[in-house]
Steps between C-alpha positions, in 0.01 A plus 500: 500500500511299818744264345712792383503656842593161676786445248627855554491447888675174454756658285560769766530243768758302299685821430515575879614148582762499229632820631489402860699182417796724487652632829413852605758773433813417699775711661851462341594262793206270442565511123857372567374227735247379244768515221729285709226241570398491123861439393656245740814494282589844607498387856725203430735705315532739794552240763723249320832650404560209246202621300679830424591506135840671535717450799853611491676196609824688490440643832494165663825389297689812617401454866594129504817548298606792727447299823706213354795716386528704822468180696778316308728811553429480878544132499845511337612781742361300802676178392837690453462653847396175671804323359749787571577389851441845654355525857117514540498845654835632366480881443779478231377243250663348201443654151277318247371650170632830612320486832581416859328203669519313811314183624171696611480678178556193290212310696269807440588504141424130459157539682404798274610307184280199612199726563532677166537161310229340677265810442588490132410130471187535698365771271543853352258670752697355792820600334376850471384529847832351631716718297321820607543392879860410455578813297381714791713287736816530286471870499442531876803264550718743271403783708562341841820324396639831367472647844664194658806498273826486679326426838494193720132470411582431141391136546449441122854616426365761252720731296401771269466257204243292700302817568491576135416149412210512745370820351517368142343171592230655706397747228516213237278286709248778547492576138456139401240434757295799415530458133161480333326497843528832683409796289234779509340380181578128412424407142222252442751245369681495847421170679481714825228726361166471655254409210173692471198337387384592142150627522298485187192699527196387295441750232134533568534646853444873559823704541395871497274690740258550213483130422438424872229755504344351198505155647306630808252680288450187280436276797257754644309535184460120443389444850240783459379330168452163668317676788277705265612831648743606231478832321450534128871577444601190710283288308628635155859448616442142614334421184788654305758274652277195524645332179859545636636192691868615607530707806716770336273502201201564716692780683591653169159501391380664808754771479452558128126533544568770761735679270245512211229666721 
């Protein structure tokens, strides 16, 4: 009888230790933190964009190609204006590609073309940012120069065709720069989307209020058994789940025992 009593006490102690080996019931935030620590691959996948399985590279291609095309058009227009022999600040420029140009406008066109081409070769993200900024500047230039048409302050020799061109190029640059980058809900395949860590919750953790309450009651009963102050019902419940090793199985046995009473 003494041996049997000692064996039962040791079994109860082992049951308590095996249960206490698991963490206590956790809040949803703590569960997410533990899941991220348990699965380091999820953290790597969230921080390293190259680990994402499906990134739409067409976004980068469109932005780079758009910057190159607009830059080349401005480069041609700037070269034509620079070789036209018109005064640097002439208010009545020479027509090229259906637009008016003087020396100052030709220089500005060449500078913008070099900036766009340089941004495209540097990288798609740089090209996107540069196009958005230049798009805004083109639209502002169109409004300002529209007000200065046929005045002595028309230092860029603008005509209505130049205003229309500035509007079109400004909108085009904004669309290309914001393509796949600025949206209320970017798709997960966008390279500009902020990846979210994939949290895999272990299946044996409690998830409902009833399961959290059962975990607390289990822990209290096992401590009471070891301290020899448990009630008869607590001892029977601990004995009923003594042969179950998994945490969810022990919790299920505890809850099923309560339902059969």
